[in-house]
C-alpha positions as CSV (number, residue, x, y, z in Angstrom):
1,X,122.2,98.6,31.3
2,X,124.5,95.7,32.4
3,X,123.0,93.4,35.0
4,X,125.1,91.0,37.1
5,X,124.0,87.5,38.0
6,X,123.3,88.3,41.6
7,X,121.0,91.2,40.7
8,X,119.1,88.9,38.3
9,X,118.7,86.3,41.0
10,X,117.2,89.0,43.3
11,X,114.9,90.4,40.5
12,X,113.6,86.9,39.8
13,X,113.1,86.1,43.5
14,X,111.2,89.3,44.0
15,X,109.1,88.6,40.9
16,X,108.3,85.1,42.1
17,X,107.3,86.4,45.5
18,X,105.0,89.1,44.1
19,X,103.3,86.6,41.8
20,X,102.4,84.5,44.9
21,X,99.2,86.3,46.0
22,X,98.5,83.7,48.7
23,X,100.9,85.5,51.0
24,X,101.4,89.1,52.0
25,X,105.0,90.3,51.4
26,X,106.7,92.9,53.6
27,X,110.0,94.4,52.6
28,X,111.6,92.2,55.3
29,X,110.1,89.1,53.7
30,X,111.5,90.1,50.3
31,X,115.0,90.7,51.9
32,X,114.9,87.2,53.5
33,X,113.8,85.5,50.3
34,X,116.6,87.3,48.3
35,X,119.1,86.3,50.9
36,X,118.0,82.7,50.8
37,X,118.1,82.6,47.0
38,X,121.6,84.0,46.8
39,X,122.8,81.5,49.4
40,X,121.1,78.6,47.5
41,X,122.3,79.5,44.0
42,X,125.6,81.2,44.7
43,X,126.6,80.2,48.2
44,X,126.6,83.9,49.4
45,X,125.8,83.9,53.1
46,X,126.2,87.6,54.0
47,X,122.6,88.3,53.2
48,X,121.1,91.3,51.3
49,X,120.7,94.8,52.7
50,X,117.4,96.7,53.0
51,X,118.8,99.4,50.7
52,X,119.7,96.9,48.0
53,X,116.2,95.4,47.8
54,X,114.6,98.8,47.8
55,X,116.9,99.8,44.9
56,X,115.9,96.5,43.1
57,X,112.3,97.4,43.4
58,X,112.9,100.8,42.0
59,X,114.8,99.4,39.0
60,X,112.0,96.8,38.4
61,X,109.4,99.6,38.5
62,X,111.5,101.7,36.0
63,X,112.2,101.3,32.3
64,X,115.9,100.8,32.8
65,X,115.6,97.1,32.1
66,X,112.3,97.3,30.3
67,X,110.3,95.8,33.2
68,X,108.0,98.7,34.1
69,X,106.8,96.4,36.9
70,X,103.5,97.6,38.4
71,X,104.7,97.1,42.0
72,X,102.5,98.8,44.6
73,X,102.4,98.9,48.4
74,X,99.1,97.9,50.1
75,X,98.3,99.3,53.6
76,X,101.7,101.0,53.6
77,X,103.3,97.7,54.3
78,X,102.7,94.9,51.8
79,X,104.2,94.7,48.3
80,X,102.4,93.1,45.4
81,X,101.7,93.5,41.7
82,X,98.8,95.7,40.8
83,X,98.3,93.4,37.7
84,X,97.9,89.9,39.0
85,X,99.1,88.4,35.7
86,X,102.3,90.5,35.5
87,X,105.7,88.9,35.6
88,X,109.1,90.2,34.4
89,X,109.4,87.0,32.4
90,X,106.6,88.1,30.2
91,X,108.2,91.3,28.9
92,X,109.1,91.5,25.2
93,X,112.5,90.4,24.1
94,X,115.0,93.1,23.3
95,X,117.1,93.4,20.2
96,X,120.2,92.6,22.2
97,X,118.5,89.4,23.6
98,X,117.4,88.4,20.1
99,X,121.0,88.7,18.8
100,X,122.2,86.5,21.7
101,X,119.5,84.0,21.0
102,X,120.5,83.9,17.3
103,X,124.1,83.1,18.4
104,X,122.8,80.4,20.7
105,X,120.7,78.9,17.9
106,X,123.7,78.8,15.6
107,X,125.7,77.1,18.3
108,X,123.0,74.5,19.2
109,X,122.5,73.7,15.5
110,X,125.9,72.2,15.4
111,X,124.7,69.4,17.6
112,X,121.7,68.5,15.5
113,X,122.0,65.0,14.0
114,X,124.2,63.7,16.8
115,X,122.6,60.8,18.7
116,X,123.7,62.1,22.1
117,X,122.0,65.4,21.5
118,X,118.9,64.2,19.6
119,X,116.7,65.7,22.4
120,X,118.0,69.2,21.3
121,X,116.4,69.0,17.9
122,X,112.9,70.2,18.8
123,X,114.3,72.8,21.2
124,X,116.6,74.3,18.5
125,X,113.6,74.4,16.0
126,X,111.6,76.3,18.6
127,X,114.4,78.8,19.2
128,X,115.0,79.2,15.4
129,X,111.3,79.8,14.8
130,X,110.9,82.3,17.7
131,X,114.0,84.3,16.7
132,X,112.9,84.4,13.1
133,X,109.3,85.6,13.9
134,X,110.7,88.3,16.3
135,X,113.3,89.6,14.0
136,X,111.3,89.7,10.8
137,X,108.0,90.7,12.5
138,X,106.3,87.9,10.5
139,X,104.2,85.0,11.5
140,X,106.0,81.9,12.8
141,X,106.5,79.1,10.2
142,X,106.3,76.3,12.8
143,X,103.4,75.9,15.2
144,X,104.2,73.7,18.2
145,X,101.5,72.4,20.4
146,X,101.2,74.7,23.4
147,X,98.8,76.0,26.0
148,X,99.4,79.6,26.9
149,X,97.1,79.5,29.9
150,X,98.6,76.3,31.4
151,X,98.5,76.6,35.2
152,X,101.5,75.7,37.4
153,X,104.1,76.1,34.6
154,X,105.9,78.7,36.6
155,X,106.8,76.0,39.2
156,X,108.9,74.1,36.6
157,X,112.2,75.7,37.4
158,X,111.8,75.5,41.2
159,X,110.9,71.8,41.0
160,X,113.8,71.2,38.6
161,X,116.2,72.8,41.0
162,X,114.8,70.8,43.9
163,X,115.4,67.6,41.9
164,X,118.9,68.2,40.8
165,X,119.9,69.6,44.2
166,X,118.2,66.8,46.1
167,X,116.1,69.1,48.2
168,X,112.8,68.1,49.8
169,X,109.9,70.6,49.5
170,X,106.6,71.4,51.2
171,X,103.7,71.3,48.7
172,X,100.3,72.8,49.1
173,X,98.2,70.7,46.7
174,X,94.5,70.2,45.9
175,X,93.5,67.3,43.6
176,X,90.4,67.5,41.5
177,X,88.6,65.2,43.9
178,X,89.6,67.0,47.1
179,X,87.3,69.6,48.6
180,X,90.2,71.6,50.1
181,X,94.0,71.8,49.7
182,X,96.4,70.2,52.1
183,X,100.2,70.7,52.7
184,X,102.8,67.9,53.0
185,X,106.5,67.3,52.7
186,X,107.5,65.9,49.3
187,X,110.7,64.4,47.8
188,X,110.7,65.2,44.0
189,X,112.4,62.8,41.6
190,X,111.2,63.4,38.1
191,X,109.4,66.0,35.9
192,X,107.3,64.5,33.1
193,X,105.3,66.1,30.4
194,X,102.3,64.2,28.8
195,X,99.9,65.7,26.3
196,X,101.1,69.3,27.0
197,X,100.5,68.9,30.8
198,X,103.3,68.7,33.4
199,X,103.6,66.3,36.3
200,X,106.0,65.9,39.2
201,X,106.8,62.4,40.6
202,X,108.2,61.6,44.0
203,X,107.1,60.4,47.4
204,X,105.9,61.8,50.7
205,X,108.1,59.6,53.0
206,X,110.4,56.6,52.9
207,X,108.7,53.4,51.9
208,X,105.7,55.0,50.4
209,X,104.6,54.5,46.8
210,X,105.6,57.0,44.1
211,X,103.1,59.8,43.7
212,X,102.2,61.5,40.4
213,X,101.1,65.1,41.0
214,X,99.9,67.6,38.3
215,X,101.6,71.0,38.4
216,X,98.3,72.7,37.6
217,X,97.0,71.5,41.0
218,X,99.9,72.9,43.0
219,X,98.9,76.0,45.0
220,X,102.2,76.8,46.7
221,X,105.8,75.5,47.2
222,X,108.0,76.2,50.2
223,X,111.2,74.9,51.5
224,X,111.1,71.8,53.7
225,X,113.2,70.9,56.7
226,X,112.9,67.2,55.9
227,X,116.0,65.3,54.9
228,X,115.8,64.4,51.2
229,X,114.9,60.7,50.6
230,X,117.0,59.4,47.7
231,X,115.1,57.7,44.8
232,X,117.3,54.5,45.0
233,X,114.4,52.2,43.9
234,X,112.9,54.6,41.3
235,X,114.0,54.1,37.7
236,X,111.8,56.2,35.3
237,X,112.2,53.9,32.3
238,X,111.1,50.9,34.4
239,X,108.3,52.9,36.2
240,X,106.6,53.8,32.9
241,X,107.5,50.7,31.0
242,X,104.1,49.2,31.0
243,X,101.7,52.1,30.9
244,X,100.3,54.7,28.6
245,X,100.5,58.2,30.0
246,X,101.5,58.9,33.6
247,X,99.2,56.9,35.8
248,X,100.9,53.9,37.3
249,X,99.2,51.5,39.8
250,X,101.8,49.5,41.8
251,X,99.7,46.3,42.0
252,X,97.8,46.5,38.7
253,X,98.7,43.6,36.4
254,X,100.1,44.0,32.9
255,X,97.6,42.6,30.5
256,X,97.5,41.9,26.8
257,X,95.1,44.3,25.1
258,X,93.7,43.3,21.8
259,X,91.8,45.7,19.6
260,X,90.2,45.5,16.2
261,X,90.5,48.7,14.1
262,X,88.7,49.6,10.9
263,X,90.8,49.7,7.7
264,X,90.2,53.4,7.5
265,X,91.8,54.2,10.9
266,X,94.3,51.3,11.1
267,X,97.1,53.4,9.4
268,X,96.9,56.0,12.1
269,X,97.3,53.5,14.9
270,X,100.0,51.6,12.9
271,X,102.2,54.7,12.5
272,X,101.5,56.1,15.9
273,X,101.2,53.1,18.2
274,X,99.4,53.1,21.5
275,X,102.5,51.5,23.2
276,X,106.0,50.3,22.3
277,X,104.8,46.7,22.6
278,X,102.2,47.1,19.9
279,X,102.1,44.6,17.0
280,X,99.7,43.5,14.3
281,X,98.3,40.0,14.8
282,X,95.8,39.8,12.0
283,X,94.5,41.5,8.9
284,X,91.2,40.6,7.3
285,X,88.3,42.1,5.5
286,X,86.8,43.5,8.7
287,X,89.9,45.4,9.7
288,X,93.3,45.1,11.4
289,X,93.8,43.5,14.8
290,X,96.5,45.0,17.1
291,X,97.8,43.8,20.5
292,X,100.0,45.5,23.1
293,X,100.8,44.8,26.8
294,X,100.0,47.5,29.4
295,X,98.3,48.3,32.7
296,X,94.6,49.2,32.6
297,X,94.5,53.0,33.4
298,X,92.6,56.2,32.7
299,X,94.9,57.2,29.8
300,X,94.4,53.8,28.0
301,X,90.6,54.2,28.1
302,X,90.8,57.8,27.0
303,X,93.0,56.9,24.0
304,X,90.7,54.1,22.9
305,X,87.6,56.2,23.3
306,X,89.3,58.9,21.2
307,X,88.9,56.6,18.1
308,X,85.1,56.2,18.8
309,X,83.4,53.6,16.6
310,X,86.7,52.8,14.7
311,X,88.1,50.7,17.5
312,X,86.6,47.6,19.2
313,X,88.3,46.1,22.3
314,X,88.4,42.3,22.1
315,X,90.2,41.7,25.4
316,X,90.7,41.8,28.3
317,X,87.1,41.5,29.3
318,X,87.2,44.1,32.1
319,X,88.5,46.8,29.6
320,X,85.9,45.8,27.0
321,X,83.1,46.1,29.6
322,X,84.4,49.5,30.8
323,X,84.6,50.9,27.2
324,X,81.2,49.6,26.4
325,X,79.7,51.1,29.6
326,X,81.2,54.5,28.8
327,X,80.1,54.5,25.2
328,X,76.5,53.7,26.4
329,X,76.7,56.6,28.8
330,X,77.9,58.9,26.0
331,X,75.0,57.8,23.7
332,X,72.6,58.5,26.6
333,X,73.7,62.2,26.6
334,X,72.3,62.6,23.1
335,X,68.7,61.6,23.7
């Protein structure tokens, strides 16, 4: 069954709404959301009829597109998914889709090796491996790091669209330290992945520091009426230049970190540096001494602690004391 772009936008919009169980969705709500989505993505301002959305729901419930969506009506008024984990994006890939993906892979492979398209290499490999495993019904031959249960990943596209279209948003967010969630206007500038976890960077208002928010702590995203604040003073390369990970403290100094590493583990740190400024400053019978210049943050300590007894921090003193304290606390857990 052929499906046009507008219909797909409506299906995806309805799907996104029904996944959001923090709100009750009437048919009128779904009509409004579909109308807004078509205006946002396609510039169509005539809205969507009640009959169209009702037909969309019936198609999604049916097997015509392979969705078989478990859409139910609660209290004769509110639409939702009977299965809280259901999404039309989780349905198996059809043979037709696989063929199209194969064609896409063949096209993208032409760009492999070109410096301007080097970021495509891993994506092409993922597509090749996925298509191969689906078509041959065999196990994948490449295993990429992934987390199937990663929370908040479904917000990626919405945040990406907000960034490229320069739209402010209203976030409902609850950090690990907060007792309850709070809502605020947010101006998104950059999506960043670190250790298979996604973050969104931006600011709440003009003049405020850049915030770094984890997608897995986002509870809801809505449209904001706030005028978008342009990131004129935010340059990602400069922002992360002197840190490991994603935590940047505006007033934290950049310090020279010096660590001594055992000979057994030195090759791992030499081939996969802590930071781009890393260099070897001494080799002797006790091990290899490395130095690099970064801010002192949580990710730095976590990476150093990951090597356990193989790494000794020589300086700065505050980092050495912090690592020593945490190692003592860890030993105390094994009484």
